[in-house]
N, C-alpha and C positions, 0 to 999 in steps of 0.2 A: 573563630569566625562567627559574624553575624547571621540571624536566620535569612533576612533578604539575600545576601551574599550567597550561603551556601544553597538557597533555592535556585538561584542560578548554575551553580556547578551539577546539582541535581538533575535538572532540566537539560543541561547540556552531556549529560552521561548518557541520557536517553538518546539524544541530539546525533552523539558518537556510535551508538548502538543501532541507529537506524542507516547510518554510512554504514557501517559494517555489514549489517545484517541484510540490509532490505536493499540498499545502492549497490554494495560489491556483489553479495553472496548469492543475489537472488536477480536483480534488474542488470548489471554484467551481461547477463545472455543476451537479451536484446540488440545492443549493438555488436557484439560478437556473431548473433545469428548470420547476417548475409557472409562474413568472412568465412564462417564454416560451412555454408552453404556453397559457396566458391570452391572451395577444397574439397568439395564434395562427400563430406562427410555427414552433411543433411541434406533432408528435402524438404518439401513443406510438410507433407503430413508427417516426417518424423521430428521435425523442428518443432510443430503444435504438441506432439505428445511428451515430447520432454518440458512442455510449457505446464501439460496439463498434470505431468508426475508433479513438479516443483509445486501446483497448488493443492495436490492432495497431500503432500508433505508438510505444508502449510495448514490444512485442514487437521491433519492428525495432531499438531501443534496446538489449533485452538479449543481441539476436544480437550486435551490434555489440561489447559489452560482454564479452561471453564470448571474443571471438575475438583480443581484445587482451589483449598480454603489455606492452607496453613504458607503464610508469609516467609517462612525461613524456608520452606521449602521451593516456592515460586522464585526466591534469592537464587537458591541453587540452581535451579533450570534455566535461568535467566544467565548467568554466567557460564555453563555450559553450552549454552545458544551462540554465545562469544565465539567459542572455540569450534563448536560447527561447522560456524559459517565460516571459519578461516579453511578447516580441514576439507569440508566438500568442494573449497575453490580451485585449492592447490590439488587436490584428487582430480579434477575436469581436465589437467594437463598429463596426466597417467599413464591415460589410456584413451583410444578411440570407439572402446567398445562401447554400443548402445546402450547396453542392460546395465552396464556400469555407473554409466554416464544419468542414466534413468535413477539409480542409487543416489547417486551425489546430489541429483537436481533436487530427489524427494528430500534428505538432510539439509539441502539448502532452504529451502520452502519449511520445514520444522524450525529453522533457525530463525527465519523471519518471523513468526509466530510467536517467539521468545521476547522478540523486541519489540513486537506490535503490540502484545497482550500483557506478559509479563513484566516488561519495563513499565508499561501504561499504569497497571495495576499499582506496582510497589512507587511510582512516583506519585500518582495521587493518593496513596496512604499518604506517604512522606507530606505533601503538600497541606493535605486536612490536618493530618496530625499538629504540624505547627501552624496552623490556623492560616493558610495561604491561598488563594484564589486557585479552583480547580479548572485550571486552563492548560492543555499540552501543546500550545503552539509552538513553544519552540522546539519541542521534543519530535512532534511530526513535520516543523520545518527541515529534518534530518533526512526524511524520507525525500522530497522534490531533491534537495539538493545531492544528495546519494545518487540520483537518477542523473541529474545533469555531471556528477563527478566520473561516475563509471562511462558515461559517455565520452567525457574528456579525456580521461585514460586510454580509452580504448583509441581512439581519434591518435592521439598523441604515438600511441605504440604502432599504431598502421603507419605512422608517416616516419618512422624508423623501420619499418618493412620486418617487425615483428612477425613470427608466425604463431597459430594460435595456442601451442602449448606454452611459448612464452610469455603471451597475454595473460593467461590462467595463471601462470605463475608468480608474475608480477604483480597481478591485482591481491593475489593473497597475500604476498610480501606486503603491500601497502595498510590492508586489511589488518595485519598485526598489530601494525600502527594505531590504525583505529580504536582496536580493542583495549588499549592502555589508559584512555580515559573513560570509556564506557564501564569499563571493569572497576576504577579506582574511584570515581566521583559520586559512583550512586551508593549511599550508606546502606550499610545492613539494617534490616529491618529491626526496627524494637519491637517485644512483645506488647504491645498496647493498642486496646479496644478500640476502633473508632466507632464514635455514636453516629446513629442515622442522622445525615443531615436534614434531609426533607422537614421540612416545618408541617407542624399539626393538620393546617390547612390544606397542605398537598395531598391530590390523591395519590395511591400506588396505581400504577402503569396497567390497563386493565387487561385480559386475554386478548382481545380484539386489538387493543393499540401495539400490543408486542406481536400480532401475528402480522398485522397490515404493514408493520415496519419491517418485519423479516423479509416479506415478500418483495416492499420496496428494493430493500439490501440487495437481494438476490439479484434482481433486476441492472442494481446499480452494478454490482461484481460480473456481469456479464459483458456491460457495455466496456467496463475501464479493462478488462485482460485483453482484448482486441487491439487497443492502441496502445497500452503496454507492452504487450508482447511483439506484435507484428509492424509497430509503425515504421521502425527504422527500414526493415524490407519491402514495404509496400512504397514507402519514400522514393527508396532506390530504383524501383521499377517502375517509376511514373515518368512519361516521356520527359527529356530535357532536364530531369533533376536527380541523377545518376551521381552520387557523391555528397547531396543535401541528406543523408538519412540520418548520420549521427549529430549534424547540427540542428534538427528537427529535436533528436533527443533531447540535447543537451538546453534547447529552450523550453521544451517540457519542464524538464527538472527546473531549469532555473525561476520558471513562472509558478511553479508549486512551492519554493522553498518560503517567500513571504506572505504566500495565500493563506496558509493554516492561520496567520496572527490575523489578517484581513477577515477571513469567515467568522472568527471568534467577536470580532467589532460588529459585522453585518447580525449576528446570532443576538447580541445583547441589544440591540435594536427590535431587531425579528422577533425573537424568538427561534430555537432549533429546529424546529419542523419547517419552517418559511424558509430560513436561512438553504434546508437541504434541498426544500423544492425545487428553489432557486437554480442552487446548485447544478441539479439534477437538467434542468432544462437547458441551462448553459452548455452541458456537457454532450448533450445530443447533438446539437447544434454543432459542435465542435468536430463530433465524431463526422460528419456528414459533408462538412465544408472542402476535403479536399476530392471528393466525389464529385462537384460542383463544378470547383473552378481548379486549373490544371496551372497553378502557379507557386514559385518557391515565397511570395509573400502570403498568399492565403495556407500554403500548409504551415508556414511558420506563426501565423495566428491561429491556425487550428491547435498546433501544440501548444501555446502558450496558452490558448481558453481551456483545451484538455487539463493541462497540468495543474492549471489553475482551481479547477472543478474537482477532478477526480479526488485530489486530497484534501480538498475543502468537506467533501461529504463523508470519507473515512474519518477526517478528526473531528466531525459535528458528530457522527453518530458514537464514536467510542466514547467521548467528552460527555456527551449526553447521558450515557451508560453511568457512567461515574457519578455524576450528578443525580442520578436516580436512586444509584444503590450503593453510595460511598465506602459502606462498608465490605461492601463483596462487588465490586465494579466488573471483576475478571468474569464471572459467571455471565451477566447480561452480555459483555465485549465478546466472550466465547460463542455464544448463542447468532450474535448479529455476524460475528467472523464465519463460522460456519454458512450460512448464508449466502455471504458475499462468496465463500472460497469454493462452495458447491457449484455455485456459476461459473467461477474459474477454472473447474476442471472439467467442465462439459464445452465451453466455448472455445478454448485454444485448439482443440484435438476436432472439433466440428470445423472452425472456420480453415484449421490448415489440410483438412478433406475436400472441401470446398474452394480451395484455391488449386490443390493439387488437381481436381476435377477441371476445374473451368479455365485455370490458368490465371486467375486475378483475385483481388479480395472484395469486392464489390458487394458481394450478397453476403459477406459476413459485416462488413461495417453498417450495411442499411439492416440489419438484424441487432446488429448491436445498438444503432441510433432507435430501433424501435424499442427495445427492451428498458434503455435509460428513458425514453418517454412514457412509458408505463412505470415505470417507478415513481415519477413525478406525478403521475395521475393517482396513483395510489397513496401517497404523501399526502396530496391536495385531498382524497376522500377523507382519510385519517382527521384532517384539519375540519374541515367542514361536518363531520358526524359522529367525531367522538367527544364526548363530554369529557373525558381523562386528559385527553388530547389537546384539548382547547385550556385545560387547567395548567397543564407542565409548559404548552407554549407561549408563557408570557414572556415578554423581553427582560431580559436579567436587570 
């Protein structure tokens, strides 16, 4: 097989791992949450707590990914993550116990970090070793398509009147099929040292650059998790929009699928930081639109805009980390994911509590939009004042 052809399969391995670990194991919880609430298994607060525990698992996986430099170990943990995604999904059907659910949501979060970070690092290693462009658009397209896929599967199973247990079981079975290409098409890493790709004229990022970027990514994580966790429930409770929640999640995922490739093109023209700032500004608008206009058209526009921007921010930040540190991309990826993930632990628990207290999600959504706007301001400050950032943020 030629290198260009194999490149496609390697990226598809990442795509299928995203479908499984992010789409099924992690995000199927969002379209299933209203059903589990209707059957009085969860309320707003406990639904938010389970989401927070899921992100704790993601952070644990990010910490582990950031601490590992051995490619062989990364590969083994990546494959373990595929198995954990299946196990944690089917285990949700085995008990209505909240404590055990928390355990399995933690495991699902851990598995998603394996796909997001370890798979990204392994794919970047392969691309750089074979002198291929270090872009992860196809890999991250699996995140958006996985979101849409999980919502479509849940909607289909709802039309068949399957209960929550059966839905988790069928999702696990489907996840098993996804694991096959994710396992087989990513080659075992060769013991070859990748030389630093940065040119001698390119300055290493300063500490100020890293800290401002971390702060901005924390803000992005806070805004992202509110819509990603609660969008179906929020839409279902809007006057006249009952029954449209899963449709909004499907639109969100479908919009996110090609968006990664489009943001790659934007970054080539403008530089990564300017592209990130633009994505954050559009994301802030998408979060507040449903608060201002109560119509299905605006809700779907908001979902599409949110899907297209949140996945763009994630892919741009992680791809930039790979370009800055091609020999050890997972280290910066891990730090960025910890910033993103720590916000994801705080935000759903706080938002669920506020929703239970007030009976609506308005305060949570305004907080989310405010944090995302602050993230865009921090990126602008970085571009305007940091010499290292200006050197790094040149069009590709």
